N, C-alpha and C positions, 0 to 999 in steps of 0.2 A: 726107519725110525726118524721122526721129525725132530730136528734140533731146535733149541730155543734161539732167539735172535742174538743173544750174547751170553757168555758165561765168564766167571772170574777165573783167574789163573795166577800161579806164583812161579818163581824161578826155582825149580827143583834140582837143577844141575849145579849152579854156582851160588844160589841163595841171594841173588841181587835184591836189595830191599825195594819195595814199591808195591803199589796196588795196580794190577794189570787185568785186562779183560780181552776177550776175543769176540768181536762182533761178526755175526754170520750173515752172509747174503742169502735171502730167501729164494732168490732166482736160481743161482748156480751152486750154492752151498759152500763157496769159498769164504775165507775169513780174513780179518785184519786185526792186528794187535793195537789196543788202545792203552794209554793215551797216545795220540799221534805225536811223533817227534821229528826233528830234523836230523840230517845225517851227522851234524856236529855233536848231537846229543847221544849218539850210540856208543861212543868210546867206553864209558864206565861199565857197559854191559859185557865187555870182553876182557876178563882177567888174563894175566900172562900165562896161566895154565890152560887157557882155552885150547881145545884139541887141535884145530888146524894151525895154530900158532906155536904150540909148545914144542921145544926141542930140548929134552931133559938134559941136565948137567951130569947126572949120575951115568957113568959109562955103561953099566949093565942095562939100566932102564932105556938109555938111548939106543943101544943095540937092539933090544927087543922091539922098541918103538919103530925103528927104521925097517926091521924085517917085516913087521905088520904092514907098515905103510907101503913098502915095495910090493908086497903081495896084493894089497888093495889096488894100487895103481895099475899093476899088470892086469888084474881082473877087470878094472874099469875100461882099459883100452880094448879088451876083447869082448865087451858086452855093450848092448844098446844103452844109451844113445851114442856114446863116444865111438863105438865100433863103426857107426855110419860114416865117420870121417875117413876111415880106412878104405872106403869104396872109391874115394877120389885120390888123385895124386897129392902127396904132401905139399902144402903151401904155407901161407902166413896165417897164424891163428892168434886169437886173443882169449885169455882165460880170465874171466871176470870174477874177482874174489879169489885169487889164486893161492892165498895162504902162504905156506912155506914153499910152494911150487912143486908139490909132489906130482900132480897130474901133468902140469906143463913140462916138467923135466922128462917125464915118461914120453910125452909127445915129441919132445926134442929128440929123444932116443929113437923115435919112429920117423925121424927126418923132417918134422915140422919145424918151422921158424916161429917160436912162440914169444908173444908179449903177454903182459899181465897187468891187472889193476888190483891193488890191494890196500885197504885202509891202514893196516898195521905196518909202521916203518920197520919194526923188527922182523916180522914175517917177510916183508918185501926184500929186506937185505938177505935173508936166507935164500929166497927164490933167485935173486940176482946171482948169488954165489953158485947157483946150479945152471946158469946160462939163460935165465929168463929175463927179458927186457921189461922191467916192472916200473909202472908209475904208481906213486903213493897217493891214495885218495879213492874216490868213487867215480862212477861214470858221470855224475853231475858236475864234477870239477876237474876231470881229466879229459880234455878234448881229444877225440880220435879223428884221424884223417878220413874223409869220406871214401868209400869204396876201396879200402886198403887191405881188407882181410878176406880170406877164403872161408874161414870158419870162426865161430865164437862158441865158447863153452861157459855155461853156468852150472858148475858141479856143486850142488848144495850151497848156492850163493844167492839165487834170485829171491828166496824166501827171506833173506836178510835185508832186502832193499826197501827203502821208504816209498819209492815210486816205481814199482815194477813195470808198469806200462811205459813210462817215460824212458826207463833204462832199455827196454826192448826196442823202443823206437830209435834210441841212440845207436844201438847195435845194428839195427836194420840199415841205418845210414852208413855205418862203418863197413858193412859187408859189401863185397862185389856182387853184382847180379849173378844169381845162381849160388851164392854163398849159403852155408848152412849154420844154423844155431842149434846146439845140443844142450838140453836142459835136464837136470835131475833135481827134484824137490821132494819133500815129504808129501805123501798122498793124504790130504785132509778128508778124502772120502773113504779111507780105509776103515774097517770095522772097529779097530782099536780106537781111532779118533772119535768115531760116532758114539761108542759106548762109554769110554773112559774120559773123554774130553780133557780136562786140565791135567790128568794123570797119564796122558799119552806121552811117551818119551819124545817123539819128534815134534811135539808142540813147541817146546823149548823157548817159551817167552822169558824175557823180553827181546832176546836176540832175533827170533823169527818174527818179522813184522807182517808178512803175508802168508796165507795158508791156502793152498791150491787144491781144488778138485779137478777132475778131468774137464768138466764143463767150463770151469773158471779159467783154467790155463789155455784151453782151446780158444775161448773168446778173447783172451788177452793177446794171443799170438795173431789172431785175425785182425784185431784192432790196430796192432803194431805194424801191419802190412805184410806179414808173412803168409806163405801159401803152402799147400801140400803137407800140413802137419801130420805126423804119425805119433800116436801116444801109446805107451805101454806102462804096465806096473811091474814091480819086482818086490821080492821079500828081502829085507835087510837082515843081517846076521844078529845085530845087537838090539833091534827094535823091540821084539816081544819080551825077552828077559828083562830089559831095562824098564819096559812098561809095567811088568809084573812087580819089579822092585819099587817103582813109584806107587803102585797100588797098595803094596804091603807096608813099605817103610815111609812113604810120602816124600822121599828125596833120594838123590844119588848117594849110595854108600861108598862108591869108589871113584871119586871125581878126577883123580890124577895119580901120577907116580906108578910104581910097580903094581899095586893092587888093581889099578885100572887096566893095565896091559894084560895081566893074568885073567881078569874077568872078561875082557874083550875076547881073548883067545878061547875061553871056555864056552862062550856064547854059541860057537859053531855046533855044539852038541844039541842045542834046542832048535836048530834051523829046520830040520824035517817037520817038526811039529808046527812051527810058524808057517811054513809053506802050505801045509795041509789046511790050517785054519784060514789062511788068506784065500785059498781056493774056495772054501766054503763061504767065506765072507764077501767074495766078489772082487778081490784084487789085493795086491801087495801094499806094503806101507811106503814104498817109494814110487813116485810118478815120473816118467821120463817122456821127453818129447824131442823130435827133430823136425825142423821146419826150414823152408828155403826163402831167401829173398828173391822175388821175381826178377 
């Protein structure tokens, strides 16, 4: 199916006001959210209830949330691309866009020495409390020592960056020779994205500024100087039911609190169907990559 060069989109998760669009590259099929903005202009797109930042005050909701997050972090450690880090001896790592520090804390538990970069001061404070050495800001304004890290992780964060190529080049410089970068982003080449466009759950404008296909992410890694990239896709648990919700209701019906946690847990029931449909459609809704600094 040939996509148009651009399509309009709205914020279906948090209802951010504004007129947004996704421009699509005819060569690789990747996309970019317009209007183009600077890093300083992204703040209003992330409310305090934004998932990677939120640590609920309600003790019951907090407990459920932490159980879900712990399970997700353990699963992430055991699966590609982060599992590729386990093939090397633990060393120094940097988690770009570390949020509350869920993944970085799990890597610390696996004997890595983890630093992080996070734009949200509140989320960064939570990550520091879990032992992560966090700088507040973005890669553009948080200088990293050259050749200081053995691994870097972009776990659903590269799609939020205004200049993904420049950020990958910065990480390339910060890695030691032989260091690995592990990336997970939404798969803009997935059948849901192709067919439902603005109602695809993982589009998530205006927070997601870049939208990657296999070809687009591979080209970006090569331009940034990485070699031996390995790309895979997988099926997320929440993607298909949330996309159906957007198609039917036009928005997220459970954006936060206990209803969100219950809905997230129930999504596991639909995963076998999502896996089967992704198999027919040519790949899952998540795109993963591991590449090496020469």
